[in-house]
C-alpha atoms as an extended CHARMM CRD file, in Angstrom:
* protein
*
       150  EXT
         1         1  MET       CA             72.7480000000      -90.9850000000       -9.2470000000  PROA      1               0.0000000000
         2         2  ARG       CA             75.9420000000      -92.4970000000       -7.8310000000  PROA      2               0.0000000000
         3         3  VAL       CA             76.7150000000      -96.1840000000       -7.8390000000  PROA      3               0.0000000000
         4         4  THR       CA             76.4600000000      -98.1230000000       -4.5820000000  PROA      4               0.0000000000
         5         5  TYR       CA             79.0620000000     -100.8110000000       -5.1020000000  PROA      5               0.0000000000
         6         6  PRO       CA             77.7070000000     -103.3960000000       -2.6320000000  PROA      6               0.0000000000
         7         7  ASP       CA             74.3210000000     -103.2000000000       -4.3840000000  PROA      7               0.0000000000
         8         8  LEU       CA             75.9430000000     -103.4240000000       -7.8160000000  PROA      8               0.0000000000
         9         9  GLU       CA             77.9610000000     -106.4540000000       -6.7420000000  PROA      9               0.0000000000
        10        10  ARG       CA             74.8800000000     -108.2450000000       -5.3710000000  PROA      10              0.0000000000
        11        11  THR       CA             72.9390000000     -107.5460000000       -8.5660000000  PROA      11              0.0000000000
        12        12  VAL       CA             75.7550000000     -108.6890000000      -10.8390000000  PROA      12              0.0000000000
        13        13  GLN       CA             76.3930000000     -111.8560000000       -8.8220000000  PROA      13              0.0000000000
        14        14  ALA       CA             72.6940000000     -112.7600000000       -8.9650000000  PROA      14              0.0000000000
        15        15  LEU       CA             72.5770000000     -112.1860000000      -12.7380000000  PROA      15              0.0000000000
        16        16  VAL       CA             75.7470000000     -114.0850000000      -13.6550000000  PROA      16              0.0000000000
        17        17  ALA       CA             75.6180000000     -116.9810000000      -11.2050000000  PROA      17              0.0000000000
        18        18  GLY       CA             76.8420000000     -120.0980000000      -13.0020000000  PROA      18              0.0000000000
        19        19  GLU       CA             77.6160000000     -118.3110000000      -16.2940000000  PROA      19              0.0000000000
        20        20  THR       CA             81.0010000000     -119.0720000000      -17.8660000000  PROA      20              0.0000000000
        21        21  ASP       CA             80.7200000000     -117.4640000000      -21.3060000000  PROA      21              0.0000000000
        22        22  GLU       CA             83.0340000000     -114.4190000000      -21.3310000000  PROA      22              0.0000000000
        23        23  VAL       CA             81.0020000000     -112.4000000000      -23.8380000000  PROA      23              0.0000000000
        24        24  SER       CA             77.7540000000     -112.9850000000      -21.9340000000  PROA      24              0.0000000000
        25        25  LEU       CA             79.4520000000     -111.9030000000      -18.7180000000  PROA      25              0.0000000000
        26        26  MET       CA             80.9070000000     -108.8080000000      -20.3780000000  PROA      26              0.0000000000
        27        27  ALA       CA             77.5340000000     -107.8370000000      -21.8380000000  PROA      27              0.0000000000
        28        28  THR       CA             75.8020000000     -108.1560000000      -18.4830000000  PROA      28              0.0000000000
        29        29  LEU       CA             78.4870000000     -106.2140000000      -16.6250000000  PROA      29              0.0000000000
        30        30  ALA       CA             78.6200000000     -103.4470000000      -19.2430000000  PROA      30              0.0000000000
        31        31  CYS       CA             74.8720000000     -102.9430000000      -18.9120000000  PROA      31              0.0000000000
        32        32  GLU       CA             74.7130000000     -103.0650000000      -15.1200000000  PROA      32              0.0000000000
        33        33  ILE       CA             77.7620000000     -100.8600000000      -14.5470000000  PROA      33              0.0000000000
        34        34  HSD       CA             76.7080000000      -98.3100000000      -17.1630000000  PROA      34              0.0000000000
        35        35  HSD       CA             73.2400000000      -97.8080000000      -15.7230000000  PROA      35              0.0000000000
        36        36  ALA       CA             74.4550000000      -97.7030000000      -12.1090000000  PROA      36              0.0000000000
        37        37  ASP       CA             75.9650000000      -94.2100000000      -12.2480000000  PROA      37              0.0000000000
        38        38  ASP       CA             75.2530000000      -90.9960000000      -14.1420000000  PROA      38              0.0000000000
        39        39  ARG       CA             78.9870000000      -90.3090000000      -14.4600000000  PROA      39              0.0000000000
        40        40  PHE       CA             79.3870000000      -93.3180000000      -16.7650000000  PROA      40              0.0000000000
        41        41  ASP       CA             78.9000000000      -91.9900000000      -20.3020000000  PROA      41              0.0000000000
        42        42  TRP       CA             80.3570000000      -95.0310000000      -22.1440000000  PROA      42              0.0000000000
        43        43  THR       CA             80.9390000000      -98.3900000000      -20.5220000000  PROA      43              0.0000000000
        44        44  GLY       CA             82.3180000000     -101.4120000000      -22.2950000000  PROA      44              0.0000000000
        45        45  PHE       CA             84.9030000000     -104.0460000000      -22.8420000000  PROA      45              0.0000000000
        46        46  TYR       CA             87.7370000000     -104.3500000000      -25.2990000000  PROA      46              0.0000000000
        47        47  ARG       CA             88.7100000000     -107.9920000000      -25.8020000000  PROA      47              0.0000000000
        48        48  VAL       CA             92.1710000000     -109.3950000000      -26.4710000000  PROA      48              0.0000000000
        49        49  VAL       CA             91.7700000000     -111.0340000000      -29.8970000000  PROA      49              0.0000000000
        50        50  ALA       CA             95.3980000000     -111.3450000000      -31.0550000000  PROA      50              0.0000000000
        51        51  PRO       CA             98.8120000000     -110.5810000000      -29.6030000000  PROA      51              0.0000000000
        52        52  GLU       CA             98.8830000000     -106.9040000000      -28.5940000000  PROA      52              0.0000000000
        53        53  VAL       CA             95.4170000000     -106.2100000000      -30.1110000000  PROA      53              0.0000000000
        54        54  LEU       CA             92.1430000000     -105.2310000000      -28.4560000000  PROA      54              0.0000000000
        55        55  LYS       CA             88.8190000000     -105.2500000000      -30.3120000000  PROA      55              0.0000000000
        56        56  ILE       CA             85.5640000000     -103.8110000000      -29.1260000000  PROA      56              0.0000000000
        57        57  GLY       CA             83.3210000000     -106.1200000000      -27.1580000000  PROA      57              0.0000000000
        58        58  PRO       CA             79.9890000000     -105.5970000000      -25.4350000000  PROA      58              0.0000000000
        59        59  TYR       CA             79.3040000000     -101.9880000000      -24.4690000000  PROA      59              0.0000000000
        60        60  GLN       CA             76.6920000000      -99.3860000000      -23.5840000000  PROA      60              0.0000000000
        61        61  GLY       CA             76.7460000000      -95.8620000000      -25.0150000000  PROA      61              0.0000000000
        62        62  GLY       CA             77.7170000000      -94.3930000000      -28.3760000000  PROA      62              0.0000000000
        63        63  HSD       CA             80.0580000000      -96.0670000000      -30.8190000000  PROA      63              0.0000000000
        64        64  GLY       CA             83.5240000000      -97.0030000000      -29.6130000000  PROA      64              0.0000000000
        65        65  CYS       CA             86.7770000000      -97.5660000000      -31.4460000000  PROA      65              0.0000000000
        66        66  LEU       CA             86.7990000000     -100.9380000000      -33.1890000000  PROA      66              0.0000000000
        67        67  VAL       CA             90.4840000000     -101.8220000000      -32.7600000000  PROA      67              0.0000000000
        68        68  ILE       CA             93.0260000000     -100.5630000000      -30.2190000000  PROA      68              0.0000000000
        69        69  PRO       CA             96.6310000000     -101.7460000000      -30.2390000000  PROA      69              0.0000000000
        70        70  PHE       CA             98.2850000000     -102.2690000000      -26.8530000000  PROA      70              0.0000000000
        71        71  SER       CA            100.6850000000      -99.4780000000      -27.8560000000  PROA      71              0.0000000000
        72        72  LYS       CA             97.9700000000      -96.7840000000      -28.0690000000  PROA      72              0.0000000000
        73        73  GLY       CA             95.6930000000      -94.9150000000      -25.7130000000  PROA      73              0.0000000000
        74        74  VAL       CA             94.4340000000      -95.5100000000      -22.2080000000  PROA      74              0.0000000000
        75        75  CYS       CA             93.0070000000      -98.9580000000      -23.0160000000  PROA      75              0.0000000000
        76        76  GLY       CA             96.2880000000      -99.9940000000      -24.6040000000  PROA      76              0.0000000000
        77        77  ALA       CA             98.2050000000      -98.7780000000      -21.5430000000  PROA      77              0.0000000000
        78        78  ALA       CA             96.0030000000     -100.8410000000      -19.2060000000  PROA      78              0.0000000000
        79        79  ALA       CA             96.4380000000     -103.9390000000      -21.3850000000  PROA      79              0.0000000000
        80        80  ARG       CA            100.1770000000     -103.4070000000      -21.8590000000  PROA      80              0.0000000000
        81        81  THR       CA            101.0050000000     -102.7190000000      -18.2080000000  PROA      81              0.0000000000
        82        82  GLY       CA             98.3470000000     -104.8380000000      -16.5170000000  PROA      82              0.0000000000
        83        83  LYS       CA             97.5450000000     -101.8400000000      -14.3120000000  PROA      83              0.0000000000
        84        84  THR       CA             94.3780000000      -99.8300000000      -13.8660000000  PROA      84              0.0000000000
        85        85  GLN       CA             94.4660000000      -96.4520000000      -15.5750000000  PROA      85              0.0000000000
        86        86  LEU       CA             92.6520000000      -93.6540000000      -13.7180000000  PROA      86              0.0000000000
        87        87  VAL       CA             92.7830000000      -90.6160000000      -16.0130000000  PROA      87              0.0000000000
        88        88  PRO       CA             91.2280000000      -87.3740000000      -14.7070000000  PROA      88              0.0000000000
        89        89  ASP       CA             91.8840000000      -85.4660000000      -17.9650000000  PROA      89              0.0000000000
        90        90  VAL       CA             92.1320000000      -87.4720000000      -21.1890000000  PROA      90              0.0000000000
        91        91  ASP       CA             93.5820000000      -84.4900000000      -23.0510000000  PROA      91              0.0000000000
        92        92  ALA       CA             96.6240000000      -84.6610000000      -20.7570000000  PROA      92              0.0000000000
        93        93  PHE       CA             97.1750000000      -88.3960000000      -21.3910000000  PROA      93              0.0000000000
        94        94  PRO       CA             99.9330000000      -88.9140000000      -23.9990000000  PROA      94              0.0000000000
        95        95  GLY       CA             98.5670000000      -90.8280000000      -26.9790000000  PROA      95              0.0000000000
        96        96  HSD       CA             94.9270000000      -90.7340000000      -25.8750000000  PROA      96              0.0000000000
        97        97  ILE       CA             92.6430000000      -92.0940000000      -28.5950000000  PROA      97              0.0000000000
        98        98  ALA       CA             89.5330000000      -89.9340000000      -28.9570000000  PROA      98              0.0000000000
        99        99  CYS       CA             86.8510000000      -92.4920000000      -29.7960000000  PROA      99              0.0000000000
       100       100  ALA       CA             84.2760000000      -89.9090000000      -28.6550000000  PROA      100             0.0000000000
       101       101  SER       CA             84.8800000000      -86.1780000000      -28.5300000000  PROA      101             0.0000000000
       102       102  SER       CA             82.7010000000      -85.8930000000      -25.4060000000  PROA      102             0.0000000000
       103       103  THR       CA             85.0760000000      -87.9590000000      -23.2200000000  PROA      103             0.0000000000
       104       104  ARG       CA             86.7980000000      -85.8840000000      -20.5300000000  PROA      104             0.0000000000
       105       105  SER       CA             87.9920000000      -88.5650000000      -18.0720000000  PROA      105             0.0000000000
       106       106  GLU       CA             88.4700000000      -92.3110000000      -18.2090000000  PROA      106             0.0000000000
       107       107  LEU       CA             88.8830000000      -95.3880000000      -16.0390000000  PROA      107             0.0000000000
       108       108  VAL       CA             90.2940000000      -98.5500000000      -17.6320000000  PROA      108             0.0000000000
       109       109  ILE       CA             90.7730000000     -101.7920000000      -15.7070000000  PROA      109             0.0000000000
       110       110  PRO       CA             92.5240000000     -104.9370000000      -16.9920000000  PROA      110             0.0000000000
       111       111  VAL       CA             90.3030000000     -108.0390000000      -16.9910000000  PROA      111             0.0000000000
       112       112  ASN       CA             92.0720000000     -111.2780000000      -16.1220000000  PROA      112             0.0000000000
       113       113  ALA       CA             90.9430000000     -114.8880000000      -16.1930000000  PROA      113             0.0000000000
       114       114  ARG       CA             93.0170000000     -117.9320000000      -15.2370000000  PROA      114             0.0000000000
       115       115  ARG       CA             94.6820000000     -117.9300000000      -18.6590000000  PROA      115             0.0000000000
       116       116  GLY       CA             95.7220000000     -114.2880000000      -18.2740000000  PROA      116             0.0000000000
       117       117  LEU       CA             94.5360000000     -111.0060000000      -19.7320000000  PROA      117             0.0000000000
       118       118  ILE       CA             91.2710000000     -111.3570000000      -21.6750000000  PROA      118             0.0000000000
       119       119  GLY       CA             90.4510000000     -107.6790000000      -22.0870000000  PROA      119             0.0000000000
       120       120  VAL       CA             89.9020000000     -104.3440000000      -20.3950000000  PROA      120             0.0000000000
       121       121  LEU       CA             86.8620000000     -102.6280000000      -18.9370000000  PROA      121             0.0000000000
       122       122  ASP       CA             86.7110000000      -99.0600000000      -20.2410000000  PROA      122             0.0000000000
       123       123  ILE       CA             84.5090000000      -96.4350000000      -18.6140000000  PROA      123             0.0000000000
       124       124  ASP       CA             84.4030000000      -92.9360000000      -20.0810000000  PROA      124             0.0000000000
       125       125  SER       CA             82.8280000000      -89.8440000000      -18.5760000000  PROA      125             0.0000000000
       126       126  ASN       CA             81.8390000000      -86.5650000000      -20.1620000000  PROA      126             0.0000000000
       127       127  GLN       CA             82.8320000000      -84.9630000000      -16.8370000000  PROA      127             0.0000000000
       128       128  PRO       CA             86.4340000000      -84.0890000000      -15.9760000000  PROA      128             0.0000000000
       129       129  ASP       CA             87.9810000000      -85.9620000000      -13.0340000000  PROA      129             0.0000000000
       130       130  ALA       CA             84.8760000000      -88.1370000000      -12.6890000000  PROA      130             0.0000000000
       131       131  PHE       CA             86.4760000000      -91.2760000000      -11.2330000000  PROA      131             0.0000000000
       132       132  THR       CA             87.9510000000      -92.0320000000       -7.8320000000  PROA      132             0.0000000000
       133       133  ALA       CA             90.3080000000      -94.5960000000       -6.3820000000  PROA      133             0.0000000000
       134       134  GLU       CA             87.2060000000      -96.0910000000       -4.7170000000  PROA      134             0.0000000000
       135       135  ASP       CA             85.6200000000      -96.6170000000       -8.1500000000  PROA      135             0.0000000000
       136       136  ALA       CA             88.7790000000      -98.3160000000       -9.3810000000  PROA      136             0.0000000000
       137       137  ALA       CA             89.1390000000     -100.6060000000       -6.3510000000  PROA      137             0.0000000000
       138       138  ALA       CA             85.4710000000     -101.6410000000       -6.2730000000  PROA      138             0.0000000000
       139       139  LEU       CA             85.3920000000     -102.4150000000       -9.9930000000  PROA      139             0.0000000000
       140       140  GLU       CA             88.6980000000     -104.3060000000       -9.7920000000  PROA      140             0.0000000000
       141       141  ARG       CA             87.1510000000     -106.5240000000       -7.0910000000  PROA      141             0.0000000000
       142       142  LEU       CA             83.9850000000     -107.0400000000       -9.1190000000  PROA      142             0.0000000000
       143       143  LEU       CA             85.9210000000     -108.0560000000      -12.2350000000  PROA      143             0.0000000000
       144       144  ALA       CA             88.1230000000     -110.4270000000      -10.2290000000  PROA      144             0.0000000000
       145       145  ASP       CA             85.0280000000     -112.0320000000       -8.6900000000  PROA      145             0.0000000000
       146       146  VAL       CA             83.3080000000     -112.5070000000      -12.0480000000  PROA      146             0.0000000000
       147       147  PHE       CA             86.2100000000     -113.4480000000      -14.3330000000  PROA      147             0.0000000000
       148       148  GLY       CA             88.9140000000     -114.7600000000      -11.9660000000  PROA      148             0.0000000000
       149       149  ALA       CA             87.6670000000     -118.3450000000      -11.9310000000  PROA      149             0.0000000000
       150       150  LEU       CA             87.2730000000     -118.6790000000      -15.7150000000  PROA      150             0.0000000000
């Protein structure tokens, strides 16, 4: 099944209406996004917990890496640059961190609140070249809608 982003957005907005706790929001989004599309093998958040340090937050799927420095991997690149990372082949990404050997492609989006970067949304797929620019744009909008006012 493929995600229908307008439906996902309506569902998420209904579930999180009025919620301001970042971890609760992340948990709800991780669950809803993960189960919306068969391409999404691991879906979760890494939270900024110290300068230049991400730690695992709410997620769906197998175990993830516990700590990722901004200087390492796809998640670190998204946090460091503030730009979405759309990676069709993780083996070709310099410094990719293999938290799961099944990951073939990855989409990582910075998550910003009013105070700045609070984390990244990381979606892994066991399929090569699984993500599109449409996926990136729709999820960027969803994250901005949910976290932008916090």
